[in-house]
KEMI-970184 format. One record per atom (N, C-alpha, C): residue number from 0; residue in one letter; atom name; x, y, z. Coordinates in Angstrom, 2 decimals, m for minus. Atoms other than C-alpha are relative to their C-alpha. Example, Ala and Ser with C-alpha at 12.3 -4.5 7.8 and 13.67 -1.06 7.14 Angstrom:
<rs>
(0; A; N; (0.89; m1.19; 0.00)),
(0; A; CA; (12.30; m4.50; 7.80)),
(0; A; C; (0.90; 1.20; 0.00)),
(1; S; N; (m0.82; m1.19; m0.06)),
(1; S; CA; (13.67; m1.06; 7.14)),
(1; S; C; (m0.77; 1.09; 0.73)),
</rs>
This chain:
<rs>
(0; M; N; (m0.01; 0.81; 1.21)),
(0; M; CA; (m12.33; 71.86; m44.04)),
(0; M; C; (1.12; 0.51; m0.90)),
(1; K; N; (m1.13; m0.36; 0.85)),
(1; K; CA; (m9.42; 71.86; m46.40)),
(1; K; C; (m0.48; 0.64; m1.29)),
(2; T; N; (0.35; m0.73; 1.22)),
(2; T; CA; (m9.46; 74.11; m49.44)),
(2; T; C; (m0.20; m0.93; m1.19)),
(3; Y; N; (0.10; 0.92; 1.15)),
(3; Y; CA; (m8.96; 71.24; m51.89)),
(3; Y; C; (m1.32; m0.77; 0.01)),
(4; L; N; (1.31; 0.64; m0.06)),
(4; L; CA; (m12.26; 69.75; m50.68)),
(4; L; C; (m1.12; 0.97; m0.37)),
(5; L; N; (1.02; m1.00; 0.30)),
(5; L; CA; (m14.18; 73.00; m51.12)),
(5; L; C; (m0.12; 0.29; m1.49)),
(6; I; N; (0.02; m0.33; 1.42)),
(6; I; CA; (m13.24; 73.55; m54.75)),
(6; I; C; (m0.95; m0.90; m0.78)),
(7; P; N; (0.96; 0.84; 0.72)),
(7; P; CA; (m15.09; 70.48; m56.11)),
(7; P; C; (m1.44; 0.26; 0.44)),
(8; L; N; (1.34; m0.29; m0.50)),
(8; L; CA; (m18.05; 71.34; m53.89)),
(8; L; C; (m0.57; 1.24; m0.68)),
(9; F; N; (0.48; m1.23; 0.63)),
(9; F; CA; (m18.32; 74.88; m55.26)),
(9; F; C; (m0.21; m0.18; m1.51)),
(10; L; N; (0.18; 0.26; 1.43)),
(10; L; CA; (m17.86; 73.67; m58.84)),
(10; L; C; (m1.29; m0.77; m0.25)),
(11; T; N; (1.22; 0.80; 0.15)),
(11; T; CA; (m20.63; 71.10; m58.40)),
(11; T; C; (m1.23; 0.87; 0.20)),
(12; V; N; (1.15; m0.88; m0.28)),
(12; V; CA; (m23.03; 73.63; m56.87)),
(12; V; C; (m0.15; 1.03; m1.12)),
(13; G; N; (0.04; m1.00; 1.07)),
(13; G; CA; (m22.11; 76.20; m59.51)),
(13; G; C; (m0.54; m0.55; m1.31)),
(14; L; N; (0.49; 0.61; 1.23)),
(14; L; CA; (m22.89; 73.77; m62.31)),
(14; L; C; (m1.45; m0.46; 0.13)),
(15; L; N; (1.35; 0.51; m0.18)),
(15; L; CA; (m26.12; 72.43; m60.80)),
(15; L; C; (m1.04; 1.09; 0.19)),
(16; L; N; (0.99; m1.05; m0.25)),
(16; L; CA; (m27.80; 75.68; m59.77)),
(16; L; C; (m0.65; 0.54; m1.27)),
(17; P; N; (0.67; m0.47; 1.22)),
(17; P; CA; (m28.38; 76.95; m63.32)),
(17; P; C; (m0.99; m1.02; m0.56)),
(18; A; N; (0.92; 1.03; 0.49)),
(18; A; CA; (m30.07; 73.63; m64.12)),
(18; A; C; (m1.34; 0.07; 0.73)),
(19; C; N; (1.23; m0.12; m0.78)),
(19; C; CA; (m32.64; 74.38; m61.41)),
(19; C; C; (m0.83; 1.22; m0.42)),
(20; A; N; (0.70; m1.21; 0.40)),
(20; A; CA; (m33.56; 77.76; m62.89)),
(20; A; C; (m0.97; m0.31; m1.13)),
(21; E; N; (0.98; 0.18; 1.07)),
(21; E; CA; (m36.62; 77.99; m65.10)),
(21; E; C; (0.55; 0.65; m1.25)),
(22; M; N; (m0.64; m0.49; 1.21)),
(22; M; CA; (m35.25; 78.31; m68.60)),
(22; M; C; (m0.98; 0.64; m0.99)),
(23; D; N; (0.94; m0.45; 1.02)),
(23; D; CA; (m38.33; 78.81; m70.75)),
(23; D; C; (m1.23; 0.58; 0.67)),
(24; T; N; (1.15; m0.63; m0.62)),
(24; T; CA; (m40.67; 81.32; m69.19)),
(24; T; C; (m1.08; 0.20; m1.04)),
(25; H; N; (1.13; m0.17; 0.92)),
(25; H; CA; (m44.10; 81.79; m70.69)),
(25; H; C; (0.14; 1.34; m0.70)),
(26; P; N; (m0.25; m1.23; 0.74)),
(26; P; CA; (m43.75; 84.39; m73.47)),
(26; P; C; (m1.10; 1.04; 0.12)),
(27; M; N; (1.06; m1.00; m0.16)),
(27; M; CA; (m47.09; 86.02; m72.74)),
(27; M; C; (m0.89; m0.37; 1.16)),
(28; D; N; (0.96; 0.22; m1.08)),
(28; D; CA; (m49.59; 86.45; m69.94)),
(28; D; C; (m1.29; m0.49; m0.66)),
(29; M; N; (1.10; 0.61; 0.74)),
(29; M; CA; (m52.20; 84.04; m71.26)),
(29; M; C; (m1.37; 0.48; 0.47)),
(30; S; N; (1.32; m0.43; m0.47)),
(30; S; CA; (m55.08; 85.10; m69.02)),
(30; S; C; (m0.32; 1.40; m0.52)),
(31; Q; N; (0.21; m1.35; 0.53)),
(31; Q; CA; (m54.62; 88.72; m70.07)),
(31; Q; C; (m0.19; m0.03; m1.51)),
(32; A; N; (0.11; 0.08; 1.46)),
(32; A; CA; (m54.14; 87.79; m73.72)),
(32; A; C; (m1.37; m0.52; m0.42)),
(33; V; N; (1.33; 0.54; 0.33)),
(33; V; CA; (m57.36; 85.73; m73.73)),
(33; V; C; (m1.08; 1.04; 0.25)),
(34; Q; N; (0.99; m1.04; m0.32)),
(34; Q; CA; (m59.31; 88.54; m72.06)),
(34; Q; C; (0.03; 1.13; m1.01)),
(35; D; N; (m0.14; m1.12; 0.93)),
(35; D; CA; (m57.96; 91.13; m74.49)),
(35; D; C; (m0.28; m0.37; m1.46)),
(36; A; N; (0.21; 0.44; 1.39)),
(36; A; CA; (m58.59; 89.04; m77.63)),
(36; A; C; (m1.37; 0.45; m0.48)),
(37; K; N; (1.24; m0.53; 0.55)),
(37; K; CA; (m61.19; 90.89; m79.66)),
(37; K; C; (m0.11; m0.27; m1.50)),
(38; T; N; (0.02; 0.11; 1.46)),
(38; T; CA; (m60.21; 90.60; m83.31)),
(38; T; C; (0.39; m1.41; m0.44)),
(39; K; N; (m0.40; 1.28; 0.59)),
(39; K; CA; (m59.67; 87.66; m85.62)),
(39; K; C; (1.50; m0.20; 0.12)),
(40; A; N; (m1.46; 0.09; m0.10)),
(40; A; CA; (m55.93; 88.42; m85.58)),
(40; A; C; (0.43; m0.37; 1.43)),
(41; D; N; (m0.31; 0.34; m1.40)),
(41; D; CA; (m55.88; 88.25; m81.76)),
(41; D; C; (m0.22; m1.49; 0.24)),
(42; H; N; (0.31; 1.42; m0.20)),
(42; H; CA; (m57.55; 84.84; m81.77)),
(42; H; C; (0.93; m0.89; m0.82)),
(43; E; N; (m0.95; 0.76; 0.82)),
(43; E; CA; (m55.28; 83.66; m84.58)),
(43; E; C; (1.35; m0.09; 0.71)),
(44; A; N; (m1.27; 0.01; m0.74)),
(44; A; CA; (m52.22; 84.66; m82.52)),
(44; A; C; (m0.07; m0.96; 1.19)),
(45; L; N; (0.17; 0.93; m1.12)),
(45; L; CA; (m53.59; 82.76; m79.52)),
(45; L; C; (0.00; m1.45; m0.50)),
(46; A; N; (0.04; 1.35; 0.56)),
(46; A; CA; (m54.32; 79.71; m81.68)),
(46; A; C; (1.41; m0.44; m0.38)),
(47; Q; N; (m1.39; 0.31; 0.38)),
(47; Q; CA; (m50.77; 79.85; m83.05)),
(47; Q; C; (0.83; m0.33; 1.23)),
(48; H; N; (m0.74; 0.25; m1.24)),
(48; H; CA; (m49.38; 80.05; m79.52)),
(48; H; C; (m0.33; m1.38; 0.56)),
(49; Y; N; (0.40; 1.31; m0.52)),
(49; Y; CA; (m51.40; 77.02; m78.40)),
(49; Y; C; (0.54; m1.14; m0.86)),
(50; E; N; (m0.54; 1.03; 0.89)),
(50; E; CA; (m50.28; 75.04; m81.45)),
(50; E; C; (1.50; m0.18; 0.20)),
(51; E; N; (m1.44; 0.10; m0.24)),
(51; E; CA; (m46.62; 75.87; m80.81)),
(51; E; C; (0.27; m0.71; 1.33)),
(52; T; N; (m0.15; 0.67; m1.30)),
(52; T; CA; (m47.01; 74.81; m77.18)),
(52; T; C; (m0.30; m1.49; m0.14)),
(53; A; N; (0.33; 1.41; 0.22)),
(53; A; CA; (m48.65; 71.56; m78.33)),
(53; A; C; (1.16; m0.71; m0.68)),
(54; K; N; (m1.17; 0.61; 0.67)),
(54; K; CA; (m45.66; 70.90; m80.62)),
(54; K; C; (1.13; m0.25; 1.00)),
(55; E; N; (m1.03; 0.17; m1.02)),
(55; E; CA; (m43.27; 71.44; m77.69)),
(55; E; C; (m0.33; m1.19; 0.91)),
(56; M; N; (0.42; 1.11; m0.87)),
(56; M; CA; (m45.28; 69.05; m75.54)),
(56; M; C; (0.11; m1.33; m0.74)),
(57; Q; N; (m0.13; 1.24; 0.78)),
(57; Q; CA; (m45.32; 66.47; m78.36)),
(57; Q; C; (1.45; m0.44; m0.07)),
(58; L; N; (m1.42; 0.35; m0.02)),
(58; L; CA; (m41.53; 66.63; m78.48)),
(58; L; C; (0.37; m0.67; 1.32)),
(59; K; N; (m0.25; 0.61; m1.30)),
(59; K; CA; (m41.50; 65.83; m74.77)),
(59; K; C; (m0.59; m1.41; 0.07)),
(60; V; N; (0.60; 1.34; 0.06)),
(60; V; CA; (m43.86; 62.90; m75.37)),
(60; V; C; (0.95; m0.94; m0.74)),
(61; D; N; (m0.90; 0.84; 0.80)),
(61; D; CA; (m41.54; 61.56; m78.06)),
(61; D; C; (1.29; m0.32; 0.75)),
(62; E; N; (m1.23; 0.19; m0.77)),
(62; E; CA; (m38.48; 62.04; m75.85)),
(62; E; C; (m0.20; m1.05; 1.10)),
(63; H; N; (0.24; 0.94; m1.09)),
(63; H; CA; (m40.04; 60.15; m72.95)),
(63; H; C; (m0.38; m1.39; m0.51)),
(64; K; N; (0.26; 1.31; 0.60)),
(64; K; CA; (m41.26; 57.37; m75.24)),
(64; K; C; (1.31; m0.70; m0.35)),
(65; K; N; (m1.32; 0.57; 0.30)),
(65; K; CA; (m37.66; 56.87; m76.37)),
(65; K; C; (0.67; m0.49; 1.29)),
(66; L; N; (m0.58; 0.42; m1.28)),
(66; L; CA; (m36.50; 56.78; m72.75)),
(66; L; C; (m0.68; m1.25; 0.52)),
(67; L; N; (0.74; 1.17; m0.48)),
(67; L; CA; (m39.25; 54.32; m71.84)),
(67; L; C; (0.44; m1.25; m0.76)),
(68; S; N; (m0.45; 1.13; 0.82)),
(68; S; CA; (m38.21; 52.07; m74.71)),
(68; S; C; (1.38; m0.47; 0.45)),
(69; K; N; (m1.35; 0.33; m0.48)),
(69; K; CA; (m34.61; 52.23; m73.49)),
(69; K; C; (m0.07; m0.72; 1.34)),
(70; Y; N; (0.13; 0.62; m1.31)),
(70; Y; CA; (m35.65; 51.39; m69.92)),
(70; Y; C; (m0.60; m1.40; m0.10)),
(71; E; N; (0.62; 1.32; 0.16)),
(71; E; CA; (m37.79; 48.48; m71.13)),
(71; E; C; (0.96; m1.00; m0.63)),
(72; S; N; (m0.89; 0.93; 0.70)),
(72; S; CA; (m35.20; 46.99; m73.44)),
(72; S; C; (1.29; m0.29; 0.76)),
(73; H; N; (m1.25; 0.19; m0.75)),
(73; H; CA; (m32.27; 47.42; m71.04)),
(73; H; C; (m0.23; 0.15; 1.50)),
(74; A; N; (0.34; m0.13; m1.41)),
(74; A; CA; (m33.92; 47.13; m67.64)),
(74; A; C; (1.12; m0.52; 0.91)),
(75; Y; N; (m1.08; 0.59; m0.81)),
(75; Y; CA; (m31.01; 45.04; m66.38)),
(75; Y; C; (1.09; 1.01; 0.34)),
(76; L; N; (m1.02; m1.02; m0.27)),
(76; L; CA; (m28.76; 48.12; m66.58)),
(76; L; C; (m0.39; 0.91; 1.17)),
(77; Y; N; (0.49; m0.96; m1.00)),
(77; Y; CA; (m30.92; 50.05; m64.11)),
(77; Y; C; (m0.38; m0.65; 1.32)),
(78; G; N; (0.25; 0.71; m1.24)),
(78; G; CA; (m31.43; 47.39; m61.48)),
(78; G; C; (m1.39; 0.23; 0.55)),
(79; K; N; (1.28; m0.19; m0.68)),
(79; K; CA; (m34.17; 48.03; m58.94)),
(79; K; C; (m0.72; 1.28; m0.44)),
(80; Q; N; (0.59; m1.27; 0.42)),
(80; Q; CA; (m34.73; 51.53; m60.31)),
(80; Q; C; (m0.74; m0.09; m1.34)),
(81; A; N; (0.60; 0.13; 1.34)),
(81; A; CA; (m35.90; 50.22; m63.70)),
(81; A; C; (m1.51; 0.20; 0.04)),
(82; E; N; (1.46; m0.13; m0.07)),
(82; E; CA; (m39.55; 49.92; m62.64)),
(82; E; C; (m0.42; 1.43; 0.34)),
(83; N; N; (0.29; m1.39; m0.34)),
(83; N; CA; (m39.51; 53.39; m61.06)),
(83; N; C; (0.18; 0.91; m1.22)),
(84; L; N; (m0.27; m0.82; 1.19)),
(84; L; CA; (m37.99; 54.89; m64.20)),
(84; L; C; (m1.07; m0.20; m1.07)),
(85; K; N; (1.04; 0.28; 1.00)),
(85; K; CA; (m40.51; 53.16; m66.46)),
(85; K; C; (m1.32; 0.63; 0.42)),
(86; G; N; (1.24; m0.60; m0.49)),
(86; G; CA; (m43.42; 54.27; m64.29)),
(86; G; C; (0.02; 1.51; m0.11)),
(87; H; N; (m0.16; m1.45; 0.10)),
(87; H; CA; (m42.09; 57.81; m64.21)),
(87; H; C; (m0.20; 0.46; m1.45)),
(88; C; N; (0.14; m0.34; 1.42)),
(88; C; CA; (m41.82; 57.90; m68.01)),
(88; C; C; (m1.45; m0.15; m0.47)),
(89; R; N; (1.40; 0.20; 0.40)),
(89; R; CA; (m45.32; 56.47; m68.47)),
(89; R; C; (m0.87; 1.14; 0.51)),
(90; R; N; (0.80; m1.09; m0.58)),
(90; R; CA; (m46.76; 59.12; m66.16)),
(90; R; C; (0.26; 1.30; m0.75)),
(91; L; N; (m0.31; m1.23; 0.73)),
(91; L; CA; (m44.93; 61.95; m67.93)),
(91; L; C; (m0.57; m0.04; m1.41)),
(92; I; N; (0.59; 0.14; 1.33)),
(92; I; CA; (m46.05; 60.62; m71.31)),
(92; I; C; (m1.48; 0.33; 0.06)),
(93; S; N; (1.43; m0.25; m0.16)),
(93; S; CA; (m49.64; 60.67; m70.10)),
(93; S; C; (m0.28; 1.49; 0.23)),
(94; I; N; (0.19; m1.42; m0.30)),
(94; I; CA; (m49.33; 64.20; m68.70)),
(94; I; C; (0.23; 0.85; m1.24)),
(95; Y; N; (m0.31; m0.78; 1.19)),
(95; Y; CA; (m47.70; 65.56; m71.85)),
(95; Y; C; (m1.02; m0.24; m1.12)),
(96; E; N; (1.03; 0.26; 1.02)),
(96; E; CA; (m50.23; 63.82; m74.12)),
(96; E; C; (m1.28; 0.77; 0.32)),
(97; N; N; (1.17; m0.79; m0.39)),
(97; N; CA; (m53.04; 65.45; m72.13)),
(97; N; C; (0.22; 1.48; m0.29)),
(98; A; N; (m0.32; m1.40; 0.29)),
(98; A; CA; (m51.27; 68.80; m72.50)),
(98; A; C; (m0.09; 0.28; m1.50)),
(99; V; N; (0.10; m0.16; 1.46)),
(99; V; CA; (m51.01; 68.30; m76.27)),
(99; V; C; (m1.47; 0.13; m0.40)),
(100; E; N; (1.43; m0.04; 0.32)),
(100; E; CA; (m54.75; 67.56; m76.49)),
(100; E; C; (m0.65; 1.29; 0.45)),
(101; A; N; (0.59; m1.23; m0.53)),
(101; A; CA; (m55.67; 70.53; m74.30)),
(101; A; C; (0.41; 1.21; m0.83)),
(102; N; N; (m0.47; m1.13; 0.79)),
(102; N; CA; (m53.52; 72.95; m76.29)),
(102; N; C; (m0.59; 0.00; m1.40)),
(103; L; N; (0.61; 0.06; 1.34)),
(103; L; CA; (m54.83; 71.71; m79.63)),
(103; L; C; (m1.48; 0.35; 0.07)),
(104; S; N; (1.41; m0.35; m0.19)),
(104; S; CA; (m58.38; 72.03; m78.29)),
(104; S; C; (m0.17; 1.51; 0.13)),
(105; M; N; (0.05; m1.47; m0.15)),
(105; M; CA; (m57.70; 75.62; m77.24)),
(105; M; C; (0.29; 0.70; m1.33)),
(106; A; N; (m0.32; m0.60; 1.30)),
(106; A; CA; (m56.15; 76.39; m80.62)),
(106; A; C; (m1.21; m0.09; m0.92)),
(107; K; N; (1.18; 0.16; 0.84)),
(107; K; CA; (m59.22; 74.99; m82.39)),
(107; K; C; (m1.11; 0.96; 0.42)),
(108; A; N; (1.04; m0.91; m0.50)),
(108; A; CA; (m61.55; 77.01; m80.17)),
(108; A; C; (0.28; 1.43; m0.43)),
(109; H; N; (m0.33; m1.37; 0.39)),
(109; H; CA; (m59.68; 80.25; m80.91)),
(109; H; C; (m0.08; 0.18; m1.51)),
(110; R; N; (0.15; m0.11; 1.46)),
(110; R; CA; (m59.64; 79.53; m84.64)),
(110; R; C; (m1.46; 0.14; m0.39)),
(111; E; N; (1.43; m0.10; 0.29)),
(111; E; CA; (m63.42; 79.17; m84.54)),
(111; E; C; (m0.61; 1.32; 0.45)),
(112; M; N; (0.56; m1.29; m0.50)),
(112; M; CA; (m63.89; 82.51; m82.76)),
(112; M; C; (0.14; 1.10; m1.03)),
</rs>
């Protein structure tokens, strides 16, 4: 294979691989943190963590709602893929909304402890 063909290949792979890496690792071991929570401050910290996670998930809900709106209003731009894209967004919205509810529920439970 000629060298001039390899350069774009390596650039493409080099740019795409970092996108596959997990960027936002969980800041704490939740199972251990829940087991170790004894004081009001411990439970407050856990509640705060769950609320922050719920806010992040809500941002994802909002982002996918905007995308869904775009796919619905301009379906003609996406051809046959429009229905797949809309279905994908609806599913992600549902998943993220469930995650928001679960995290807020956990935050409420820890605030009551």
